Every structure is written in C-alpha cells, then in structure tokens.
C-alpha positions as CSV (number, residue, x, y, z in Angstrom):
1,M,47.9,-105.4,86.3
2,S,48.5,-107.6,89.3
3,K,48.5,-111.4,89.0
4,K,45.3,-111.5,91.0
5,S,43.4,-109.1,88.8
6,H,44.8,-110.8,85.7
7,K,43.5,-114.2,86.9
8,A,40.1,-112.6,87.7
9,S,40.0,-111.2,84.2
10,L,40.8,-114.6,82.6
11,D,38.2,-116.3,84.9
12,L,35.6,-113.7,83.8
13,S,36.4,-114.2,80.2
14,A,36.1,-118.0,80.4
15,E,32.8,-117.7,82.2
16,L,31.4,-115.3,79.6
17,T,32.6,-117.6,76.8
18,Q,31.0,-120.6,78.4
19,R,27.7,-118.7,78.9
20,M,27.6,-117.6,75.2
21,R,28.2,-121.1,74.1
22,V,25.3,-122.4,76.3
23,D,23.1,-119.6,74.9
24,H,24.0,-120.6,71.4
25,V,23.2,-124.3,72.0
26,F,19.9,-123.7,73.6
27,E,18.8,-121.2,70.9
28,A,19.0,-124.1,68.4
29,F,16.4,-126.0,70.5
30,Q,13.9,-123.2,70.7
31,P,11.4,-122.6,67.9
32,T,11.9,-119.2,66.2
33,E,8.4,-118.0,67.2
34,L,9.1,-118.6,70.9
35,R,12.5,-116.7,70.9
36,A,10.7,-113.3,71.3
37,S,8.7,-114.3,74.3
38,S,10.2,-113.7,77.8
39,V,9.7,-117.0,79.5
40,V,8.7,-120.5,78.3
41,L,7.9,-123.0,81.0
42,P,8.3,-126.7,80.2
43,T,5.2,-128.9,80.4
44,N,6.6,-132.1,79.1
45,F,9.1,-133.0,81.7
46,N,10.1,-136.4,80.2
47,C,11.1,-134.5,77.0
48,L,13.0,-131.9,79.2
49,K,14.9,-134.7,81.0
50,T,15.8,-136.3,77.7
51,L,17.1,-132.9,76.4
52,M,19.1,-132.3,79.6
53,N,20.7,-135.8,79.3
54,A,21.5,-135.3,75.7
55,Y,23.1,-132.0,76.4
56,E,25.2,-133.5,79.2
57,S,26.2,-136.4,77.0
58,A,27.3,-134.3,74.1
59,C,28.5,-131.1,75.8
60,E,29.1,-131.0,79.5
61,K,27.4,-131.3,82.9
62,M,24.8,-128.6,83.3
63,D,25.7,-125.9,85.7
64,D,23.6,-123.2,87.4
65,Y,23.6,-121.0,84.3
66,S,22.7,-123.7,81.8
67,L,19.9,-125.0,84.1
C-alpha cells in the first residue's frame, strides 16, 4: 500500500469514527418513538440553537455532517 493510499485509508477511518460518534450523541436527544420516522423538522428554533450550543460546548464545533 502506498503512503498516499494509507493516509487516505486513515482519513476515511477517522471520518467514519467521527460520524458514528455524532450519530450516537444525537440518538440520545431523539425520543424513541421518533427514531423510526425518516425526517423530523425542528419547530422550536430557540431550543435547537440551545442544543447546538450545548453540543459545541461539550463536544466540538458542528461540521457539515453534524448539522
């Protein structure tokens, strides 16, 4: 395996790990009965902003995937 493909493999692994962690965190915020539905759109944007700020304070800045 070349250095370039090894780095790409490591980058992909890190990205997948980060996405699984984000999924795990957000599953904890979603009620069980809503997990089966395909899309839940927010209606309380003050609550959403509070949630986003809490996530960024405790975890990391939200990226395209976590948004």
